[in-house]
N, C-alpha and C positions, 0 to 999 in steps of 0.2 A: 368044822364045828369045834368050838372050844368049851371046856367045862370050867365054869367060873363060880367060885365061892364068894358070895357077898356077905361080909360080916358087918352087922349094923344095918340090916336090910329094912328095918322099920323107920329109920331116921329120914330126914328130908333128903339128904344126898343119896343115901342107900336106896330109898324107894324110887326116886327119880331115875337113878342109874339102872335099877332093875327094869323099869318100864322101857328105858331107852334100849337096853339089850334086847328085850322082847320084840320091840318094834323094828329094830334095825339090824338084827343078826338072827342066826339060827342056833345060837349057843344054848347050852344047857346050864341052868342056874341052880345052885344050892343056896338057899336063903337062911342065914343064921341070925338069930336074934334072941334076946332074953324072953320076949313075949311074942311068939310066932302067931298068936291069935290076932295080932294087929296087922298081919300081912294082907288080909282080905282074900279075894279069890285067887286060888293057885291054879296055874296051867299045868295039870298033871303030866302032860306030854313033854314038858320042858323044865318044870320046876319041882324041886323037893325042898323040904324045910328041916331045919335042925334047931332045937331049942337049947339055949345054954349061954354061958358066960365065956368071954374070950380068955379069961384067966384060968379056965378049967382045962387042963391038959388032956383029959380023957375025951371031953367033948370035941376039942380041936382035932385030936387024932382021928376021930370018926369023921368029922366034917371034911378033913383034908384028903380023904381017900378018893383017888381018881380025878383029882382036880388038876387043871393046867395053870390057873391063875387065881390068886387071892386078891380081892379088893376089900380094904378095911376102911370104913367111914364111922369112926367111933367118937365118943365123948366120955369125959371122966378122967381117970388117972391114966393118961395115955402112955406114960413111961412103963408102968406095970403091964399094960395091955400089949405094948410093942414087945416087951421082953418075953412075955408068955407066947406070943405069936411066933417070934423068931425061934424060940426053943422048940416049939411044936413043928415048925417047918423044917428045922434042922434034922428032925427025926423022920421026916416024911420025904417023899420023892418030889415034892412041890417046891419050886425055887422062885417063881415069879410073884412078887408082892407089890401091889399098888396101895399106897397108904396116904390118907389125907391128914395133913397137919394144918398149918396156917401161914399166911404171909407174915413177915416180921421176925421170924425165928433166927435169921442170920443178920439182923439189923440192916436189911436190904431195902427198906422203904425210904425213898428220898424225903428230905425235910419238907420239900415243896408239896408233898402229899399228906403232910400232917403227922409224920412220924408213926407212932404205934409199933415201935420195935421192942425187941427183947429187953433192952436196957431200961425202957420206960414202962413196960407192961409185964409185970410178974406172971400174969395168967398165961403168957406164952411159954413159960418155963417147962410146963408139962409137954407141950408140943415139941420143944427143942430136945428134951430128953428122949422122947420117942424117936425123933429123927436121928439123934446121935447113936442110939442103940441099933437102929436099922442100918445106918451107914457103916457101923463096925462089923456087921454080919457079912457072911459070904453069899447072901441071897441075891437074886437078880431083881433088885428093888427099883421102884421109882417112887420117890416122895413127891406128893402133889401139894403145892402151897397156894390155895385159892385166896383171892381177895374176898371182901364181904360179899356173900352170895345172896341173890334174889331169885324170884320166880319168873323172871322175864323169859320170853320164848325164843330168844336169839342164841345162835352159836357163833357169835362174832367175837373171837378171842385171840389173844396172843400169848406166847409162852416165853418166859425168861428162865435162864439157867442159874444154878447156884453161882454166886459171885457177881451176878449182874444186878443192877438196880431194878426193883419191882416196877412194872409198867403202868399200873393203874389200880384204882381202889376197889372196883366192883367187878362182879362176874355173875353170870346166870348159872344156876344149878345144872341147867341143860347143857351148858358149855363144859362143865366139869364132867358130866356124863359122856359127852362126845369124846373128850380126851381119854377117859377111862376105857371106852370101847376101842379107840385107836391103839392105846397101849396094850390092851389085852390081845390084840391081833397082830402086833408088831413087836416081837421080843427084843429088838434092838433099839426101838424108840425109847428115849429116856432111860436107857439101861444104866443102873447104878448112878443115877443122877437125881437131882432135886429140881423140880420144875415149878416155877411160879406161873399162875394162870390168871389173867385179868381180861376184862372187856377192852377191845381195841378202841 
């Protein structure tokens, strides 16, 4: 049984991954969000909630207590969020971080797939900054770079590593959730690596 902190638990990826953990594992979840009232029904036997912002060191210190794995699915100023998270984790006993960014941050999307890389899409700068900060840390991180995600019910996906061309444009949120659960249960899978994920 693993203790997992999900930061951004009310977002589309966070909420789907929460449910995937509940349905497919016996793990205990701590659900962190700015508005925990949006989480719906809580399974008190396996879930607890903590309200707050990822840039608040005091909230993070409390949330990190007793955790084995941190999964962050955030939006906004990802550089500042990643920096805050790395700082808080450095002060805690928790080293395993799974962090969602985006495809394209390493200019790894082949031209045949329509580009959408860092050089042509300034919006990816925040994702790249977050990745750079995490990669410079001493954490046991895995950066996850999904394609455009949808609500399909498949878990038919492939993984590419940093330095390899991205494999495809789309992926289901359920596939991302499946990968997160695998990473949470295998400390060597994707260790200190950046994994692209797309539908096969």
